[in-house]
C-alpha positions as CSV (number, residue, x, y, z in Angstrom):
1,M,-17.4,5.1,42.0
2,K,-19.1,8.2,40.7
3,I,-20.3,8.5,37.1
4,L,-18.5,11.1,35.0
5,P,-20.6,14.2,34.1
6,P,-21.3,14.6,30.3
7,T,-18.8,17.4,30.0
8,L,-15.9,15.1,31.0
9,R,-16.9,12.0,28.9
10,E,-15.3,11.1,25.7
11,K,-17.1,12.4,22.6
12,K,-18.1,9.9,19.9
13,R,-18.3,9.7,16.2
14,Y,-20.4,7.2,14.2
15,L,-19.3,6.0,10.8
16,A,-21.8,4.6,8.3
17,L,-20.2,1.9,6.1
18,E,-21.2,0.4,2.8
19,V,-20.2,-3.3,2.5
20,V,-20.0,-5.0,-0.9
21,S,-18.9,-8.6,-0.9
22,E,-19.1,-11.8,-2.9
23,T,-20.8,-13.7,-0.1
24,H,-22.6,-12.7,3.2
25,A,-20.1,-12.2,6.0
26,S,-21.2,-12.6,9.6
27,R,-21.0,-9.8,12.2
28,N,-18.2,-11.6,14.1
29,Q,-16.1,-12.2,11.0
30,F,-16.4,-8.5,10.0
31,L,-15.5,-7.2,13.4
32,K,-12.5,-9.5,13.7
33,E,-11.2,-8.4,10.3
34,L,-11.8,-4.7,11.1
35,Q,-9.9,-5.1,14.4
36,Y,-7.1,-7.0,12.7
37,S,-6.7,-4.4,10.0
38,I,-6.6,-1.5,12.5
39,A,-4.2,-3.4,14.8
40,S,-1.9,-4.2,11.9
41,L,-1.7,-0.5,11.0
42,V,-1.4,1.2,14.4
43,G,-0.9,-1.7,16.9
44,D,-2.9,-3.0,19.8
45,V,-2.5,0.3,21.7
46,G,-3.9,2.3,18.8
47,L,-6.8,-0.1,18.4
48,S,-7.7,0.2,22.1
49,E,-7.3,4.0,22.0
50,S,-9.7,4.3,19.1
51,G,-12.7,3.2,21.2
52,L,-14.0,1.0,18.3
53,R,-17.5,-0.6,18.6
54,L,-19.5,-2.2,15.9
55,L,-23.0,-1.1,16.7
56,Y,-24.9,-2.5,13.7
57,F,-24.2,-4.9,10.8
58,D,-26.6,-6.5,8.3
59,G,-24.2,-7.6,5.6
60,R,-24.6,-4.5,3.4
61,F,-24.6,-1.7,5.9
62,A,-22.7,-1.1,9.2
63,I,-22.4,1.5,11.9
64,V,-19.1,1.8,13.8
65,R,-18.4,4.0,16.8
66,C,-15.1,5.6,17.6
67,I,-13.6,8.7,19.2
68,P,-13.1,11.9,17.1
69,K,-9.3,11.9,17.6
70,K,-9.0,8.4,16.1
71,T,-11.5,8.7,13.2
72,W,-8.6,8.7,10.7
73,V,-7.3,5.4,12.3
74,V,-10.6,3.7,11.9
75,R,-11.0,5.0,8.3
76,A,-7.6,3.7,7.4
77,G,-8.4,0.3,8.9
78,I,-11.7,0.2,7.0
79,A,-9.8,1.0,3.7
80,A,-7.4,-1.8,4.4
81,I,-10.0,-4.6,4.5
82,T,-9.9,-6.5,1.3
83,D,-11.1,-10.0,2.1
84,I,-12.9,-12.0,4.8
85,N,-12.3,-15.8,4.8
86,K,-10.7,-15.6,1.4
87,K,-13.7,-13.9,-0.2
88,R,-13.3,-10.5,-1.7
89,I,-15.0,-7.6,0.2
90,T,-15.0,-3.8,-0.2
91,V,-15.9,-1.5,2.6
92,R,-16.4,2.2,2.1
93,V,-17.3,5.0,4.5
94,I,-20.4,6.7,3.2
95,G,-20.8,9.2,6.1
96,I,-19.9,10.3,9.6
97,G,-22.2,11.7,12.2
98,G,-22.4,12.7,15.9
99,T,-25.3,10.5,16.8
100,V,-26.5,7.1,15.9
101,R,-29.9,8.5,15.0
102,S,-28.5,11.0,12.5
103,V,-26.3,8.4,10.8
104,T,-29.2,5.9,10.6
105,E,-31.6,8.4,9.2
106,K,-29.2,9.9,6.6
107,Y,-27.5,6.8,5.3
108,K,-29.2,3.5,6.2
109,D,-32.3,3.9,4.0
110,R,-30.5,5.3,1.0
111,K,-31.2,3.1,-1.9
112,N,-28.2,3.8,-4.1
113,Y,-25.3,3.4,-1.6
114,A,-24.5,-0.2,-2.8
115,L,-23.7,-1.7,-6.1
116,P,-26.4,-4.1,-7.5
């Protein structure tokens, strides 16, 4: 099977997320909650069409990949997350970029993106 040339591949968008929670959530818990919230909004087909990937998560900052046509779906799913394992959590999109490098450089090292 041949590899698709870059002009025919799906483009990607990377979302930088701020995570504020009462306790530390694990990567798997966060990913399951994100997938559940998107699936409850647009269904399993919408979730699979979004091309969702959690690339980085450290408890306070996350990077999520999706396709440009479904960015609004992922943002809506992020806004719908209110708790993980009955602990309150707030997730907010702090930026969108076209490469992982640009999102990491712009948003990861910002000191004031999270509440103390």
